C-alpha positions in Angstrom: -27.0 0.4 16.4 -27.4 3.1 13.7 -29.3 2.3 10.5 -27.6 3.6 7.4 -30.7 3.1 5.4 -32.7 5.6 7.6 -31.7 9.2 6.9 -33.7 10.2 10.0 -31.5 8.2 12.3 -29.8 10.8 14.5 -26.3 9.2 14.2 -26.5 8.8 10.4 -27.9 12.2 9.9 -25.1 13.8 11.8 -22.5 11.7 9.7 -24.0 12.7 6.4 -24.4 16.5 7.2 -21.1 17.3 9.1 -17.4 16.7 8.6 -17.2 14.4 11.6 -14.3 12.3 12.7 -15.3 9.1 14.4 -13.5 6.7 16.7 -13.7 3.0 17.0 -11.6 -0.1 16.8 -10.6 -2.6 14.1 -12.8 -5.6 14.6 -11.2 -7.7 11.9 -8.6 -7.5 9.1 -7.7 -10.0 6.4 -4.1 -9.3 5.4 -4.4 -11.2 2.2 -7.4 -9.5 0.9 -6.6 -6.0 2.5 -10.1 -5.8 3.8 -11.3 -5.1 7.3 -14.1 -4.1 9.5 -14.2 -1.2 12.1 -16.8 -1.0 14.8 -17.4 2.6 15.8 -17.9 3.7 19.4 -21.6 4.2 18.6 -21.9 0.5 17.5 -21.9 0.9 13.7 -19.9 -1.7 11.8 -18.2 -0.5 8.6 -15.9 -2.2 6.1 -12.7 -0.7 4.8 -9.9 -1.4 2.4 -6.3 -1.1 3.3 -5.8 1.8 0.9 -7.9 3.9 3.4 -5.2 3.6 6.0 -3.8 7.1 6.1 -0.1 6.2 7.0 0.3 4.1 3.9 1.1 0.9 5.8 -1.5 -1.3 4.0 -2.1 -3.3 7.3 -3.5 -2.7 10.7 -3.8 -4.8 13.8 -7.1 -6.2 15.2 -8.3 -4.2 18.2 -6.3 -1.1 17.1 -8.1 2.1 18.1 -8.6 4.4 15.2 -10.0 7.7 14.1 -11.9 7.5 10.7 -14.4 9.3 8.4 -17.5 7.9 6.7 -17.4 7.9 3.0 -19.9 6.7 0.3 -18.5 4.5 -2.4 -21.0 3.7 -5.2 -19.9 0.1 -5.4 -19.9 -0.7 -1.7 -22.2 1.9 0.0 -20.8 3.4 3.1 -17.2 2.5 4.3 -14.7 3.8 6.8 -12.1 6.1 5.2 -9.1 8.1 6.0 -8.3 5.8 8.9 -5.7 7.0 11.5 -4.3 4.9 14.2 -4.6 6.2 17.7 
């Protein structure tokens, strides 16, 4: 699993220095809170808010395959962003 606290980690380094689109699946989603978790194909687990779902639907099914970007949020560190359903 990648370590976001280690800028020398090869996976993290590539994420921070390139405009990379990642794939993964929705591991969990709380419809009431609008919060979920995505696990990338490389094994990194990231949280996300429903406002980051690009089609504007504000909900997504568990196990849905997705494309996403990595974004730094000052209040929550790294999160999945610009999430697109596959």
